[in-house]
N, C-alpha and C positions, 0 to 999 in steps of 0.2 A: 404363667400367660399372660403375655401381653394385653393391652387393652389398646383399643384400634382407634388411630388418630379421628379426631373430629375436623370435619372439614372445612368447620368453621372458626377453628380454634388455629387455623395455617394465616400465617399475614400476609401471603395474597395466594385466596384462594383461587384455582383452573378458571371458573367462571372470568374472573377478573382480572386475572393478566391475562387474560385475551383482549379484553374490550382495549379500544383506543384512548388517552387520555386517561387512564389507570394509573396507579399511584407507583404499579410494577413497570409501565411503559415508559412512564418518567425519568423514572430510576436509570431503565434500559439507556436514554437519552439521554439525559445528561452524562454519562459513564463512557460514552463511545462522540463525544460530540464531536472529536476530529478525527476522522480516517485519513491514514495517510497511502496512495498510491504508487509506486516507482513504476515508472515502464521505462519499457527498450524499445519502443514499438513495435513488438513481435507480436503473431497473432495472440498468442496466447498471455500477454501484456494485455490487450484489450480484453478476454474474458476475463482477467482480475480486475477490470474498471467496471465492466458491467455487475459484475459484483456487487463491489464499491458500492454502483450508483445503489443498486436496489436495494441493499440495505442502508445505506442513508436514507433513501427515500422515506423507509419501515421508520427508524429513528430519527430521525428528523437533522442527521450530520453534515455537518462541514466536510465537502473535499479536497485533499491536494493531492494533484499529479506531480509527482517528482521524476525528475530525468536528471542523470547523472552523465557529465561530458567530459572524457577523460583530458587530464592536465597534460597544456602542449608540452612538448619537450624539446632541446634545440640539437639532442645528439640522435637520438635514433628509436624511433615507433619499437625495435621491441623493449622499449624498457618498461612498457605500459602505458606511453602517451604517445600524443601526436606530434611529430613536427611542426614547430610554431612556422614554416608557410604554410602549412597545410590546415594548421588549427582555426582558422579565423572563418574559412568557408565551413567547416565539421560544425562550429558551432554553429554558425549563422541556421544552417541545413536542420539541427538538433533544436531550435526555435521555432522555426516553422514548420517541425513536423508535431512539438510540444502545442502550439496555436491551432494549426489545425484538431489536435487530439483533446485540445478544451473546447474548441469553438461548438463538436460533436457533442463534450457528455453535456454543454449546458443546452444542449436543445433537451436531454432528457431531462436535466436534474438542473437550478439554478443552483444553486450554492456549493462553488466550487473554483478552486484556484489554479494555478502551478506554480511549482517552483524546480530551478534550474541550480545544481551546484558542482562545482568543477572540482574535481578531486583525481588522485589516484590510487586511490582504495575506491571500491564501489561501496564493503560491506561500511567502512568509515563514514562512509558520505550519506548514506544511508539510513544509517545509526544519530549520527549528527544531525539530519534534516526532523527525522523523528522527537528529537528533542529540540531541535530549534520551533516546531508549530507545535509543539505538545500534545502529538498524535495520542491518542485514546488508545487507538489500534491502528496498523500495517497489514491493510490489504497486499499480498506477494504473491504472483508467478515462480510454477517449475517449470523448467526445459524440461523435466519428465523424463531423464537419463534414467536407465534399467540396467540391471548387472555391468558388463564388462563397463559400457562409456562412465557410468555413474563411480563405478571403482575408480577409474582411471584420470576421470573431468572433478568427482567430487560434485558438489551442490552447495550454489552461492545460497539458494534460499537455505539448508539445513544449516550454513553454518551459522545465516541470519539469525536463526530461531533462539538462536544463547547470550546476541549481543541487544537487542532491540529492547528498549527498556518498557515497554506495553506488548497486548496479545498481539498474536499475528495470528492474518486465517491466511493458508496459503491454498492455491485454486492451479490445477491443472488445466 
């Protein structure tokens, strides 16, 4: 027969773990000091940003909002990029949208900045950004494809779960 564990012997007893400023809360804040949130400016991305803001408030973390702009291609848009003639306009619109999201976020939480990366591989750019900012957590949104759509189109989020070098929180 096992002896029940005495609550006083636990390293972080339940009442202590819930108090703000406790050793446990400090450990959690240090562990998730940098949160990266990729955005494509969709409603689902906004939802992920909202989750990240609330989490950052509780943990005292710094947020970095990330947007990836497809690389310019001189030949054809179907190669995964944007034709050179349109690229500057696309980049300018992306910068404006990211700045608007950043300003809305700063109203709710001050410790936030933004990052724009340019590349042809979305996964590679998100993983690179996570390494660049030393992210302790990445908060991603999923577009929520189910059934046949999920089988046909796959999920960027599913693929990223295996590539990002830190914990990942997925929102819908």
